[in-house]
VOMAR-164277 format. One line per 8 residues: number of its first residue (from 0); their letters; for each residue x, y, z of C-alpha. Coordinates in nm, 4 decimals. Example, Ala and Ser with C-alpha at 12.3 -4.5 7.8 and 13.67 -1.06 7.14 Angstrom:
<nodes>
0 = AS = 1.2300,-0.4500,0.7800 | 1.3670,-0.1060,0.7140
</nodes>
This chain:
<nodes>
0 = XXXXXXXX = 0.0000,0.0000,0.0000 | 0.1308,0.3429,-0.0910 | 0.1544,0.6068,0.1733 | 0.0521,0.9497,0.0406 | 0.1591,1.1390,0.3505 | 0.5108,1.2829,0.3284 | 0.7496,1.1310,0.5780 | 0.9105,1.4687,0.6471
8 = XXXXXXXX = 0.6562,1.7007,0.8113 | 0.8462,2.0060,0.6844 | 0.8275,1.8840,0.3261 | 0.5458,2.0168,0.1108 | 0.4317,1.8265,-0.1892 | 0.2854,1.9660,-0.5097 | -0.0503,1.8470,-0.3897 | -0.0312,2.0791,-0.0910
16 = XXXXXXXX = 0.0192,2.3849,-0.3114 | -0.2893,2.5938,-0.3790 | -0.4085,2.5344,-0.7314 | -0.3351,2.8121,-0.9720 | -0.6304,2.9465,-1.1576 | -0.6335,2.8494,-1.5180 | -0.5976,3.1331,-1.7549 | -0.8913,3.1425,-1.9826
24 = XXXXXXXX = -0.8573,3.2896,-2.3247 | -1.0674,3.5934,-2.3768 | -1.2609,3.5316,-2.6901 | -1.2969,3.8215,-2.9263 | -1.6581,3.9217,-2.9749 | -1.8292,3.7801,-3.2802 | -1.8577,4.0537,-3.5411 | -2.1719,4.1125,-3.7470
32 = XXXXXXXX = -2.2343,4.3012,-4.0681 | -2.3866,4.6399,-3.9897 | -2.6194,4.6044,-4.2900 | -2.7507,4.2447,-4.2968 | -2.6503,4.1381,-3.9426 | -2.4845,3.8149,-4.0588 | -2.2009,3.7011,-3.8358 | -1.8400,3.6699,-3.9450
40 = XXXXXXXX = -1.8979,3.2942,-3.9603 | -2.1861,3.3232,-4.2086 | -1.9990,3.5197,-4.4775 | -1.6766,3.4778,-4.6744 | -1.5281,3.8111,-4.5662 | -1.6185,4.0771,-4.3131 | -1.4452,4.4128,-4.3209 | -1.4574,4.5860,-3.9849
48 = XXXXXXXX = -1.3479,4.9175,-3.8411 | -1.2506,4.9553,-3.4793 | -1.3539,5.2572,-3.2866 | -1.6273,5.3797,-3.0583 | -1.8787,5.2353,-3.3010 | -1.7630,4.9045,-3.4404 | -1.8824,4.9054,-3.7999 | -1.8547,4.6151,-4.0397
56 = XXXXXXXX = -1.9721,4.5196,-4.3864 | -1.9718,4.1739,-4.5417 | -1.8717,4.0750,-4.8928 | -2.2360,4.0004,-4.9832 | -2.3504,4.3518,-4.8900 | -2.0576,4.5015,-5.0805 | -2.1548,4.3038,-5.3921 | -2.5188,4.4090,-5.3521
64 = XXXXXXXX = -2.4111,4.7741,-5.3146 | -2.1975,4.7549,-5.6270 | -2.4917,4.6129,-5.8247 | -2.7168,4.8943,-5.7016 | -2.4589,5.1590,-5.7929 | -2.3993,5.0068,-6.1367 | -2.7717,4.9754,-6.2097 | -2.8313,5.3339,-6.0992
72 = XXXXXXXX = -2.5368,5.4561,-6.3089 | -2.6804,5.2853,-6.6158 | -3.0250,5.4381,-6.5577 | -2.8730,5.7842,-6.5137 | -2.6600,5.7459,-6.8271 | -2.9338,5.5993,-7.0461 | -3.0125,5.9232,-7.2333 | -2.6690,6.0866,-7.2112
80 = XXXXXXXX = -2.4243,5.9481,-7.4662 | -2.1093,6.0694,-7.2870 | -2.2224,5.9255,-6.9549 | -2.3220,5.6013,-7.1269 | -1.9797,5.5783,-7.2916 | -1.8115,5.6353,-6.9510 | -2.0308,5.3630,-6.8028 | -1.9273,5.1187,-7.0762
88 = XXXXXXXX = -1.5582,5.2007,-7.0242 | -1.5931,5.1392,-6.6472 | -1.7709,4.8079,-6.7082 | -1.4976,4.6929,-6.9472 | -1.2347,4.7793,-6.6853 | -1.4269,4.5771,-6.4253 | -1.4488,4.2824,-6.6659 | -1.0748,4.3045,-6.7396
96 = XXXXXXXX = -0.9945,4.3070,-6.3673 | -1.2217,4.0069,-6.3089 | -1.0568,3.8220,-6.5964 | -0.7118,3.8957,-6.4500 | -0.8214,3.7633,-6.1097 | -0.9667,3.4517,-6.2743 | -0.6406,3.3891,-6.4594 | -0.4417,3.4252,-6.1358
104 = XXXXXXXX = -0.6734,3.1777,-5.9628 | -0.6449,2.9336,-6.2521 | -0.2660,2.9689,-6.2475 | -0.2767,2.8545,-5.8856 | -0.4574,2.5433,-6.0077 | -0.2361,2.5112,-6.3162 | -0.5396,2.5323,-6.5458 | -0.5847,2.7558,-6.8477
112 = XXXXXXXX = -0.9002,2.9217,-6.9752 | -1.0255,2.8522,-7.3240 | -0.9538,3.1318,-7.5723 | -1.1552,3.4462,-7.5104 | -1.4938,3.4644,-7.6786 | -1.5004,3.8434,-7.6741 | -1.6295,3.9841,-7.9984 | -1.4386,4.2699,-8.1497
120 = X = -1.6748,4.5500,-8.2565
</nodes>
């Protein structure tokens, strides 16, 4: 039989020491989009700003905002040739940027896109 009592009365074992409190990790608060209220775990990306008011916007709300702005720009430019031309130039730039991002992503996968089907007018 094992004796758990120390033979030396002046000797203190680890069991006699008061237990130290475990440090608990402070979890950062879950962030939510200020527009749709989805949490950071429900969206691909959440962009947040620290400060007195913690503001955040998710990638879905950004995409929705861009669509609204583009649709409104097209409506405003509909009867103004110069504005319509500027709108078309902006849209082509957006398409070119998206194509560049797609090519970079495909390069990561070592895949190539089929030849462009853009028509030359």
